[in-house]
N, C-alpha and C positions, 0 to 999 in steps of 0.2 A: 886079765889086765887087757888084753886084745879084746875080749868080748864086751867090756865096759867102754872101750874106745869106739867101738863099733855102734853100740847103743848111743853113745853122746852123739856120734856123727849122724845117726839117723834122726835123732831128736833135733838137732840143728837144721838138717835138711828139711824136715816136717814144717818147723817153724818158718824157714824160708819161703816154702811154698805157701803156707798160709798168708804170709805178707805179701807174696806176689799176687795171690788171689784177691786179697783185699785191696791192694793197690789197683788191680785191674777193674775190679767193682767200682771203686771210687772213681776211676778215670771214666767208667762208662756213664755213672751218675752225672759227672762233671759235663759229659759231652750232651747229656739230654737238655732239650730246651725246657725253659721253666715258663709257665703262664700262670697268672693269677686268676682266681675264681673270677674277678671282675672282666677280665679279658674274655672269659668264655661267657659271660652273661647274656641272657636273651630276655627283653622285656616286651610285652605287648598289654595294650589296654583296649577296653571295649564297653559299651553299654549293653545291659542284658535285653534282648529283644523278645517280643511275645512268641515268636516261633521256637525258641530256646526253652521255654518254661514247660513244666510238667503239669499234671493236673491239681497240684497244690501251689501253682503260681510261683515256684521256686526253680532257679536255674537246674536243668536236667544234669543228673550225674555224667551221663555220657559226653555232654558237651564240656564239662571241667576236664574229662580224661583227654579229650581231644586237643584241648588248650596245653595240657601238660605235655602230652606226647609230641605236640609241634614245637612247643617252647625247649623242652629237653633236648629233641633232635638238634636244633638250631645251636643249643649250646656245645653239644658235642661235636658238631662240625666246626665251630669256632675253636675248639680245642685241637683236633687232629687234622682239619683241613682236608678231609676225605670223606667218602660215603659210609654210612653205617646203618644197622637197621636195629629196631626195637627188639631185644631179646626176652625182657621179662618186665613186667610191672611189679616191682619188689614190694611196694607198700604204697597204698592210698589211703588217706584219712580224710574223711569229710567232717568237718567240725561244726561249722554252721551253715545254714541255707543261705543262699543268695537269692534276693527277691527282684522282682521286676523293677526296672527302670533305676537300678543300682549300678554303679560304675565297677568294673573288675580290673585288677592289675595283676597280671601274672609274670612271675620272675623264675628264671631257671638258670642254673649255672652247675658246671662240673664239680663233683664231690668227692671223686676218687677215681682210680684207674688200675687195671692190671696189665698183662701183656698185650692182651687183644680185645679187652672190653673196657668200657668207660661207663661210670655211674654218674647220674645227674639228679639233682635235687630241684624240686619246683615247688612254688607256694603260690596261692591265690589270695589275695586281699580284695575284700568287697567293701565299697564306700557307699554310704547313704548320701545322695547328692542333696538332699534337704538340710541335714545337720552336719555334713562333712565328717561324720564319725566312720573309722575304718577298722576292720577286724580280720583276722586271719580266718578264712572260711574252708580251707582244704590245703593240703600238702602232699606230695609223693615223692618217691624214690623209683627211678627207672634205670634198667641196665641196658645199653646199647653194645652191638659187636661190630668191630670195623670189618668192612666188606672185603677189602683187599689186604688184610693182616699178614699174608704170607709174603708180602713185598719184603724182600732182604733189606732195601734201603729205608724201610719204615722203622722209627724209633719212637715209642710211645713218650709224650712229654711228661713233665712232672707238674703237678697242681699245687699251687701256692695259696692256701688261705690267707686274708689279711684282717678281715672284720672279727669281732666276737662271734657273731652267728656262723661265718664261714669256718672259723676254727672249730666251734662246736660240731657243726655238720659233718666237716671232713675227718674229726678226730674218731668218729664212730664207723668210718669205712671199713676198717679190717674186720670188726665184728660182724658188721652186715655181710660182708662178703663171705665170711665162714658160714654164716647161718643160710646164705643164699646156695651154697654149695651142698649143704645138708639137704635143703628143699630140692634141689635139682636132683638128686639121688632119689629121694623120695617120690617126686615127679616122674621119673624114669620107671619106677617101679609101678607107679599107678598108671602110665600111658600104656604100658605092656598089657594091662588087664582090661583095657576098654575096648568095646566092640564097635565096628563100623556098621553094624547091621542095624537097620531102620525097623521101626515098630511095625511096619505094614508089609515089612518082606516076610514072606512065607519060610 
C-alpha cells in the first residue's frame, strides 16, 4: 500500500514538473518578439547592363548570386537587427535566363530560424520591358549565422508568414534544416579529406 502511494506521488510530481516546463517554454515563446515575413522583406530592382552579361548575352549567374546574397543579408538584418554572415547557400535554382535590357526584381525575406541561424528565401523576377511580361527566373535559400549570438540578452525573434507564398515557403523550413544538418556532416567528412597542396608544389 505504501509502495503504491509512493508511485502515485512520483507520478504526480512528474506531471507537475512537465506542466512547469511546458509553462516555462510557453512563457519564453510569449516573450519572443514576432515579426512578419513582410517586416523582414528586402526588395531591389535594376536593369540588366552589358557588363553583367555572359557570352550568351544573358545575365551572368554570379551576378544573380550577388543579388541574392545582398538581399537575403539585408532581410536577416531586418529580422535580428544585428550583424550576421553567410554560412551556406543551401539551394539556388536557375529557372530561365535573364536577357539584356530586361528589368529584374529581387525580393528576399526570412523563411525560418533556429537558435543562432536564420534562413532567408530570395527570388528573381525578370520583366521584358517591351511586352511587360514577367517570369520567375531564379530562386534561392541561404542560411546566415548571427555574429554575436553568444550575447545573453539576445533572443531570436519568431517569424510569422502571412501570404500563401510565405506560408508555403516557411512550412518547409524544418525539413530543409534537417537536410542541411545531414549535408553539414557530409561536408565535414569531405573537408577533412581535401588537400591544400597546389599542383605545382613539389
